[in-house]
N, C-alpha and C positions, 0 to 999 in steps of 0.2 A: 338169582337176585332181582329184586324189584329195579325200577328205573333210577331208583338212588341208591348207590352203594355208599360204603362208609367212608371213601376217599374223596368224596366230591360233595359240594354244596348244592342246593336245590336247583340254581341255574347251570350247573354242569361244570363250573370252574373248579380247578385243582386249588385248594388253599394254599399249597406250597408255592404256587405262582403269584399269589396275591403280594402286593407291597403293603407295608404298614410303617407308619411313623415310629421313630425311636428317639427319644430325647436324650442327648448326653450332656451331662453337667459336669464342669470340671472346677472344683473349688477345695482349697486345703482345709477350709474351716467346717468342721463337723456341724457347727450350728447352722451355717449356710446350707449344708447340704440337707439338713432336717427341714429348714423353712422352704426349701426348692421342692422336695418330696411332698410336703403339705399343699403347696400351691398348685403343684402339676398333677396332684392325685387323680386318676381317671382320665387324664387327657391322652395319654401313650405310654407305652413302656418306657421306663425311665432308668438310665444307667448313670449313678453317681460316683466319681472318683476323685481322688485328693490331688492328682497331678498328672501331667500329659504322659510320663513314664509309664505309670499305673493303666493309663487307656491303651497306650501303645502295646503293652504286654498282653491286655484282655482281647485286642482285636487282632493282633497279628496272626496270620495265617500259619498254623503249624508246618513247620518244614518236614517232608517225608524222607527220612534218611534210613539207610539200611538198618537193620535190627543189629545192636551190638550187645554183647553181655554186659551187665550192669558192672561198672567200675567199683572195685573194692574201695571202701571207705579207707582213708589213710590211718594208721593205727597210731595212737598216742600212748605208746607204753610207758613213757616217762613222767605222765601225769600233766603233760602240756596241754592246754586247752587247743582245739582245732576248730576253726570256723570254716564250714564249707559253704560258701556264697550260692554256688550254683545250686545246692540242694536245701538251703537255709536251714542249715543243722549247726549244732555245737555237739563236740565229741571229746570225751576225755576218757583214756584207757579203752574199757570195752562198753562205755555207757553212750548214748547218744540221745539227743532231745531236738526236736523241730522248733524251729523259731518263727514268729510271725514277721511280717516285713518291718515293724516298728522295733521289735526286739532285735532283729538282726541289725537294723542300722544303728540302733543305740550302741550295740555291742561292739561293731565294726568303728564307730566315732570314738569310742572310749579307748580302743585298742590301738588306734593311730598314734595317739600320744598318751600313754598309759600312766605317766605321772603327773600329766598335766589335770588342774582341776577346770572342769568343763561347767560354765555356769548354766543356769536354767535356760536363758535365752539362747545361748549358744547350741545348747541340745534342742532346743524347741526349733530352731533353724535348720538344723542338720537332719534331724529325725522326721520331723513333721513338715519341713520345708516351708515353714510361713514366717514371716517377719512380726506381724501385727500381734499375735497372741503369744503370751509368755506365761501361760498358766502353770504353776508349780505342781498343782495336783494331778495333771497329765503326765509330767515327767516322773513324779514320786510313785504313781501308780505302775508306769511301765518299768521302772526300776524294781520295785517290788516283786513284780512278776518274772523278771529276768534274773534277780537275785535267787528265787526260789528254785528256777530251772538250773542255775549254776551250782547250787548247793546239792540238788539231786544227781548231778554229775560227779560230784565228789572231786571236784577241782579246787586248786588253792586260790582260784581267782575270785576276787569280791569287788563289789562296788561300795566304795566308801562315800559316806556324805560329808561334806565340808560345810559346816553349819552356816547358813545364810548365804552360801555361794553357789554350790552345785555339787557335782560328783566326780569321782576320779576312779580308776580301775587300778586295783593293786593286785600284784601277783610277783612271785620271785621269778617266774618264767615268762618270757614274752610268749604271748599267744600267737599262734600261726594262722593265716588265713589263705584259704585255697579257693579255686573255682570262680574268682571274680571275672 
């Protein structure tokens, strides 16, 4: 090879040893994240997160554990909805669907008090973890996606709208949560 191989820059330094800036922004507001991305475009790599828990999950060093065989997912033979928080999935009988963080948090919130009617503001605070925004469209869109997934599972769990107030979970059997 010549004087410059593929792994070095012209002055002989290894690019992996170079330090570079990284801007990390934490804000629960999607509008604020978009505004920051537009303002900081081209300045440095940008990491935008909604809360400190999300940031911790992203930057946490993976722990090296000895390999273990994958745990079998708990069976829900009687039609009970099982929510696996560790895997972020919902399961009913032999069907399973993956849940986004927002879908998971919404479902967990609704299952903590299944008969209670959750207002839009309460759901926004619990799921998005913000106080100021209470946009109904966000909640309605998330509920629509989650309803579609629950229907695909064939479970008796439904999310009912209470006109002008919010939502509640209805089911004749209490969903079970595991892996928290």
